[in-house]
HTML snippet that shows the backbone in 3Dmol.js (N, CA, C, O; Angstrom):
<script src="https://3Dmol.org/build/3Dmol-min.js"></script>
<div id="view" style="width:600px;height:400px;position:relative"></div>
<script>
const pdb = `
ATOM      1  N   UNK A   1     110.787 100.970  75.452  1.00  0.00           N
ATOM      2  CA  UNK A   1     111.807 100.997  74.695  1.00  0.00           C
ATOM      3  C   UNK A   1     112.021 102.622  73.737  1.00  0.00           C
ATOM      4  O   UNK A   1     112.977 102.967  73.043  1.00  0.00           O
ATOM      5  N   UNK A   2     110.817 103.314  74.026  1.00  0.00           N
ATOM      6  CA  UNK A   2     111.134 104.776  73.739  1.00  0.00           C
ATOM      7  C   UNK A   2     111.999 105.346  74.664  1.00  0.00           C
ATOM      8  O   UNK A   2     112.939 106.031  74.261  1.00  0.00           O
ATOM      9  N   UNK A   3     111.830 105.176  75.728  1.00  0.00           N
ATOM     10  CA  UNK A   3     112.720 106.017  76.913  1.00  0.00           C
ATOM     11  C   UNK A   3     113.949 105.593  76.489  1.00  0.00           C
ATOM     12  O   UNK A   3     114.726 106.471  76.112  1.00  0.00           O
ATOM     13  N   UNK A   4     114.359 104.288  76.458  1.00  0.00           N
ATOM     14  CA  UNK A   4     115.824 104.134  76.397  1.00  0.00           C
ATOM     15  C   UNK A   4     116.662 104.514  75.402  1.00  0.00           C
ATOM     16  O   UNK A   4     117.759 105.067  75.477  1.00  0.00           O
ATOM     17  N   UNK A   5     115.601 103.918  73.814  1.00  0.00           N
ATOM     18  CA  UNK A   5     116.634 104.821  72.516  1.00  0.00           C
ATOM     19  C   UNK A   5     116.533 106.207  72.975  1.00  0.00           C
ATOM     20  O   UNK A   5     117.615 106.773  73.131  1.00  0.00           O
ATOM     21  N   UNK A   6     115.366 106.946  73.251  1.00  0.00           N
ATOM     22  CA  UNK A   6     115.449 108.865  73.392  1.00  0.00           C
ATOM     23  C   UNK A   6     116.375 109.267  74.257  1.00  0.00           C
ATOM     24  O   UNK A   6     116.824 110.410  74.173  1.00  0.00           O
ATOM     25  N   UNK A   7     116.957 108.073  75.570  1.00  0.00           N
ATOM     26  CA  UNK A   7     118.121 108.323  76.505  1.00  0.00           C
ATOM     27  C   UNK A   7     119.487 107.997  75.869  1.00  0.00           C
ATOM     28  O   UNK A   7     120.461 108.146  76.607  1.00  0.00           O
ATOM     29  N   UNK A   8     119.682 107.611  74.723  1.00  0.00           N
ATOM     30  CA  UNK A   8     120.789 106.989  74.009  1.00  0.00           C
ATOM     31  C   UNK A   8     121.084 107.732  73.377  1.00  0.00           C
ATOM     32  O   UNK A   8     122.239 108.154  73.337  1.00  0.00           O
ATOM     33  N   UNK A   9     119.798 108.301  72.405  1.00  0.00           N
ATOM     34  CA  UNK A   9     120.182 109.366  71.332  1.00  0.00           C
ATOM     35  C   UNK A   9     120.210 110.506  71.821  1.00  0.00           C
ATOM     36  O   UNK A   9     120.788 111.219  71.000  1.00  0.00           O
ATOM     37  N   UNK A  10     119.852 111.214  72.880  1.00  0.00           N
ATOM     38  CA  UNK A  10     120.296 112.456  73.485  1.00  0.00           C
ATOM     39  C   UNK A  10     121.450 112.198  74.385  1.00  0.00           C
ATOM     40  O   UNK A  10     122.014 113.290  74.462  1.00  0.00           O
ATOM     41  N   UNK A  11     122.085 111.358  75.089  1.00  0.00           N
ATOM     42  CA  UNK A  11     123.250 111.360  75.661  1.00  0.00           C
ATOM     43  C   UNK A  11     124.355 111.614  74.274  1.00  0.00           C
ATOM     44  O   UNK A  11     125.250 112.460  74.259  1.00  0.00           O
ATOM     45  N   UNK A  12     124.098 110.861  73.396  1.00  0.00           N
ATOM     46  CA  UNK A  12     124.997 111.201  72.278  1.00  0.00           C
ATOM     47  C   UNK A  12     125.436 111.998  71.689  1.00  0.00           C
ATOM     48  O   UNK A  12     126.623 112.156  71.402  1.00  0.00           O
ATOM     49  N   UNK A  13     124.039 112.984  71.260  1.00  0.00           N
ATOM     50  CA  UNK A  13     123.807 114.549  70.977  1.00  0.00           C
ATOM     51  C   UNK A  13     124.449 115.142  72.072  1.00  0.00           C
ATOM     52  O   UNK A  13     125.387 115.875  71.759  1.00  0.00           O
ATOM     53  N   UNK A  14     124.231 115.043  73.154  1.00  0.00           N
ATOM     54  CA  UNK A  14     124.605 116.097  74.166  1.00  0.00           C
ATOM     55  C   UNK A  14     125.783 116.359  74.584  1.00  0.00           C
ATOM     56  O   UNK A  14     126.112 117.421  75.112  1.00  0.00           O
ATOM     57  N   UNK A  15     126.827 114.976  74.282  1.00  0.00           N
ATOM     58  CA  UNK A  15     128.030 114.841  74.648  1.00  0.00           C
ATOM     59  C   UNK A  15     128.998 115.393  72.888  1.00  0.00           C
ATOM     60  O   UNK A  15     130.176 115.748  72.866  1.00  0.00           O
ATOM     61  N   UNK A  16     128.282 115.325  71.916  1.00  0.00           N
ATOM     62  CA  UNK A  16     128.847 116.155  70.987  1.00  0.00           C
ATOM     63  C   UNK A  16     128.563 117.833  71.010  1.00  0.00           C
ATOM     64  O   UNK A  16     129.250 118.590  70.324  1.00  0.00           O
ATOM     65  N   UNK A  17     127.750 118.192  71.658  1.00  0.00           N
ATOM     66  CA  UNK A  17     127.515 119.459  71.686  1.00  0.00           C
ATOM     67  C   UNK A  17     126.753 120.168  70.552  1.00  0.00           C
ATOM     68  O   UNK A  17     126.469 121.364  70.623  1.00  0.00           O
ATOM     69  N   UNK A  18     126.360 119.214  69.269  1.00  0.00           N
ATOM     70  CA  UNK A  18     125.434 119.126  68.171  1.00  0.00           C
ATOM     71  C   UNK A  18     124.334 120.312  68.484  1.00  0.00           C
ATOM     72  O   UNK A  18     123.490 120.105  69.356  1.00  0.00           O
ATOM     73  N   UNK A  19     124.358 121.711  67.673  1.00  0.00           N
ATOM     74  CA  UNK A  19     122.801 122.029  68.075  1.00  0.00           C
ATOM     75  C   UNK A  19     121.822 121.680  67.554  1.00  0.00           C
ATOM     76  O   UNK A  19     120.838 122.356  67.856  1.00  0.00           O
ATOM     77  N   UNK A  20     121.650 120.827  66.826  1.00  0.00           N
ATOM     78  CA  UNK A  20     120.429 119.945  65.814  1.00  0.00           C
ATOM     79  C   UNK A  20     120.421 118.817  66.392  1.00  0.00           C
ATOM     80  O   UNK A  20     119.821 117.989  65.707  1.00  0.00           O
ATOM     81  N   UNK A  21     120.867 118.358  67.462  1.00  0.00           N
ATOM     82  CA  UNK A  21     120.631 117.373  68.392  1.00  0.00           C
ATOM     83  C   UNK A  21     118.863 117.252  68.734  1.00  0.00           C
ATOM     84  O   UNK A  21     118.105 116.311  68.498  1.00  0.00           O
ATOM     85  N   UNK A  22     118.593 118.523  69.341  1.00  0.00           N
ATOM     86  CA  UNK A  22     117.536 118.619  69.764  1.00  0.00           C
ATOM     87  C   UNK A  22     116.477 118.339  69.022  1.00  0.00           C
ATOM     88  O   UNK A  22     115.438 117.992  69.583  1.00  0.00           O
ATOM     89  N   UNK A  23     116.553 118.447  67.524  1.00  0.00           N
ATOM     90  CA  UNK A  23     115.712 118.452  66.382  1.00  0.00           C
ATOM     91  C   UNK A  23     115.981 116.834  66.392  1.00  0.00           C
ATOM     92  O   UNK A  23     115.102 116.025  66.689  1.00  0.00           O
ATOM     93  N   UNK A  24     116.906 116.587  66.140  1.00  0.00           N
ATOM     94  CA  UNK A  24     116.812 115.075  65.888  1.00  0.00           C
ATOM     95  C   UNK A  24     116.463 114.197  66.880  1.00  0.00           C
ATOM     96  O   UNK A  24     116.306 112.998  66.651  1.00  0.00           O
ATOM     97  N   UNK A  25     116.346 114.628  67.822  1.00  0.00           N
ATOM     98  CA  UNK A  25     115.618 113.757  69.037  1.00  0.00           C
ATOM     99  C   UNK A  25     114.358 114.117  69.185  1.00  0.00           C
ATOM    100  O   UNK A  25     113.499 113.292  69.496  1.00  0.00           O
ATOM    101  N   UNK A  26     114.115 115.281  69.000  1.00  0.00           N
ATOM    102  CA  UNK A  26     112.118 115.209  68.728  1.00  0.00           C
ATOM    103  C   UNK A  26     111.615 114.454  67.933  1.00  0.00           C
ATOM    104  O   UNK A  26     110.621 113.756  68.134  1.00  0.00           O
ATOM    105  N   UNK A  27     112.426 114.541  66.690  1.00  0.00           N
ATOM    106  CA  UNK A  27     111.756 113.950  65.465  1.00  0.00           C
ATOM    107  C   UNK A  27     112.338 112.592  65.398  1.00  0.00           C
ATOM    108  O   UNK A  27     112.223 112.103  64.275  1.00  0.00           O
ATOM    109  N   UNK A  28     113.045 111.690  66.437  1.00  0.00           N
ATOM    110  CA  UNK A  28     113.229 110.314  66.880  1.00  0.00           C
ATOM    111  C   UNK A  28     111.940 110.003  67.574  1.00  0.00           C
ATOM    112  O   UNK A  28     111.321 109.056  67.089  1.00  0.00           O
ATOM    113  N   UNK A  29     111.327 110.692  68.760  1.00  0.00           N
ATOM    114  CA  UNK A  29     110.571 110.575  69.680  1.00  0.00           C
ATOM    115  C   UNK A  29     109.043 110.679  69.001  1.00  0.00           C
ATOM    116  O   UNK A  29     108.101 109.959  69.332  1.00  0.00           O
ATOM    117  N   UNK A  30     109.001 111.664  68.045  1.00  0.00           N
ATOM    118  CA  UNK A  30     107.656 112.065  67.172  1.00  0.00           C
ATOM    119  C   UNK A  30     107.525 110.292  66.118  1.00  0.00           C
ATOM    120  O   UNK A  30     106.494 109.620  66.092  1.00  0.00           O
ATOM    121  N   UNK A  31     108.505 110.008  65.568  1.00  0.00           N
ATOM    122  CA  UNK A  31     108.330 109.147  64.805  1.00  0.00           C
ATOM    123  C   UNK A  31     108.092 107.856  65.378  1.00  0.00           C
ATOM    124  O   UNK A  31     107.360 107.155  64.678  1.00  0.00           O
ATOM    125  N   UNK A  32     108.504 107.318  66.474  1.00  0.00           N
ATOM    126  CA  UNK A  32     108.683 106.187  67.477  1.00  0.00           C
ATOM    127  C   UNK A  32     107.374 106.357  67.949  1.00  0.00           C
ATOM    128  O   UNK A  32     106.877 105.261  68.212  1.00  0.00           O
ATOM    129  N   UNK A  33     106.457 107.504  68.205  1.00  0.00           N
ATOM    130  CA  UNK A  33     105.297 107.737  68.822  1.00  0.00           C
ATOM    131  C   UNK A  33     104.022 107.065  67.744  1.00  0.00           C
ATOM    132  O   UNK A  33     102.995 106.411  67.926  1.00  0.00           O
ATOM    133  N   UNK A  34     104.642 107.560  66.718  1.00  0.00           N
ATOM    134  CA  UNK A  34     103.615 107.143  65.579  1.00  0.00           C
ATOM    135  C   UNK A  34     103.472 105.738  65.413  1.00  0.00           C
ATOM    136  O   UNK A  34     102.443 105.074  65.291  1.00  0.00           O
ATOM    137  N   UNK A  35     104.760 105.363  65.431  1.00  0.00           N
ATOM    138  CA  UNK A  35     104.886 103.489  65.309  1.00  0.00           C
ATOM    139  C   UNK A  35     104.084 102.995  66.153  1.00  0.00           C
ATOM    140  O   UNK A  35     103.416 102.035  65.770  1.00  0.00           O
ATOM    141  N   UNK A  36     103.871 103.577  67.786  1.00  0.00           N
ATOM    142  CA  UNK A  36     103.546 102.835  68.644  1.00  0.00           C
ATOM    143  C   UNK A  36     101.942 102.959  68.729  1.00  0.00           C
ATOM    144  O   UNK A  36     101.150 102.223  69.317  1.00  0.00           O
ATOM    145  N   UNK A  37     101.720 104.059  68.000  1.00  0.00           N
ATOM    146  CA  UNK A  37     100.091 104.318  67.480  1.00  0.00           C
ATOM    147  C   UNK A  37      99.382 103.520  66.703  1.00  0.00           C
ATOM    148  O   UNK A  37      98.263 103.053  66.919  1.00  0.00           O
ATOM    149  N   UNK A  38     100.586 103.281  65.122  1.00  0.00           N
ATOM    150  CA  UNK A  38      99.841 102.346  64.300  1.00  0.00           C
ATOM    151  C   UNK A  38      99.850 100.860  65.040  1.00  0.00           C
ATOM    152  O   UNK A  38      98.920 100.055  65.003  1.00  0.00           O
ATOM    153  N   UNK A  39     101.031 100.698  65.672  1.00  0.00           N
ATOM    154  CA  UNK A  39     100.820  99.435  66.268  1.00  0.00           C
ATOM    155  C   UNK A  39      99.764  98.646  67.183  1.00  0.00           C
ATOM    156  O   UNK A  39      99.357  97.491  67.309  1.00  0.00           O
ATOM    157  N   UNK A  40      99.554  99.859  67.731  1.00  0.00           N
ATOM    158  CA  UNK A  40      98.280  99.621  69.084  1.00  0.00           C
ATOM    159  C   UNK A  40      96.921  99.627  67.935  1.00  0.00           C
ATOM    160  O   UNK A  40      96.044  98.765  67.983  1.00  0.00           O
ATOM    161  N   UNK A  41      96.930 100.650  67.008  1.00  0.00           N
ATOM    162  CA  UNK A  41      95.662  99.881  66.484  1.00  0.00           C
ATOM    163  C   UNK A  41      95.541  98.759  66.052  1.00  0.00           C
ATOM    164  O   UNK A  41      94.576  98.125  66.479  1.00  0.00           O
ATOM    165  N   UNK A  42      96.456  98.092  65.054  1.00  0.00           N
ATOM    166  CA  UNK A  42      96.625  96.492  64.628  1.00  0.00           C
ATOM    167  C   UNK A  42      96.284  95.856  65.883  1.00  0.00           C
ATOM    168  O   UNK A  42      95.543  94.876  65.798  1.00  0.00           O
ATOM    169  N   UNK A  43      96.518  96.071  66.570  1.00  0.00           N
ATOM    170  CA  UNK A  43      96.458  95.398  67.769  1.00  0.00           C
ATOM    171  C   UNK A  43      95.066  95.311  68.643  1.00  0.00           C
ATOM    172  O   UNK A  43      94.611  94.326  69.224  1.00  0.00           O
ATOM    173  N   UNK A  44      94.560  96.569  68.564  1.00  0.00           N
ATOM    174  CA  UNK A  44      93.172  96.587  68.846  1.00  0.00           C
ATOM    175  C   UNK A  44      92.077  95.820  67.793  1.00  0.00           C
ATOM    176  O   UNK A  44      91.293  94.935  68.135  1.00  0.00           O
ATOM    177  N   UNK A  45      92.204  96.306  66.616  1.00  0.00           N
ATOM    178  CA  UNK A  45      92.043  95.611  65.495  1.00  0.00           C
ATOM    179  C   UNK A  45      91.936  93.743  65.233  1.00  0.00           C
ATOM    180  O   UNK A  45      91.107  93.102  64.588  1.00  0.00           O
ATOM    181  N   UNK A  46      92.804  93.405  65.808  1.00  0.00           N
ATOM    182  CA  UNK A  46      93.164  91.795  66.032  1.00  0.00           C
ATOM    183  C   UNK A  46      92.365  91.621  67.323  1.00  0.00           C
ATOM    184  O   UNK A  46      92.080  90.425  67.391  1.00  0.00           O
ATOM    185  N   UNK A  47      91.923  92.217  68.276  1.00  0.00           N
ATOM    186  CA  UNK A  47      91.529  91.844  69.304  1.00  0.00           C
ATOM    187  C   UNK A  47      90.056  91.951  69.652  1.00  0.00           C
ATOM    188  O   UNK A  47      89.367  91.376  70.495  1.00  0.00           O
ATOM    189  N   UNK A  48      89.810  92.810  68.793  1.00  0.00           N
ATOM    190  CA  UNK A  48      88.265  92.946  68.862  1.00  0.00           C
ATOM    191  C   UNK A  48      87.545  92.082  67.569  1.00  0.00           C
ATOM    192  O   UNK A  48      86.321  91.954  67.559  1.00  0.00           O
ATOM    193  N   UNK A  49      88.378  91.506  66.497  1.00  0.00           N
ATOM    194  CA  UNK A  49      87.891  90.279  65.590  1.00  0.00           C
ATOM    195  C   UNK A  49      87.289  89.374  66.067  1.00  0.00           C
ATOM    196  O   UNK A  49      86.920  88.437  65.359  1.00  0.00           O
TER     197      UNK A  49
END
`;
const viewer = $3Dmol.createViewer("view");
viewer.addModel(pdb, "pdb");
viewer.setStyle({}, {cartoon: {color: "spectrum"}});
viewer.zoomTo();
viewer.render();
</script>
């Protein structure tokens, strides 16, 4: 999921030639990674209970 969204965002911003595109791409990857960590922590808590 993260790879697909990152590829779509990257493709869009690289076509536009926007210099801020890499910043948006980096923020999107960091945000999705943080959400994945939160989800995995909740899943671990449920599985160990």
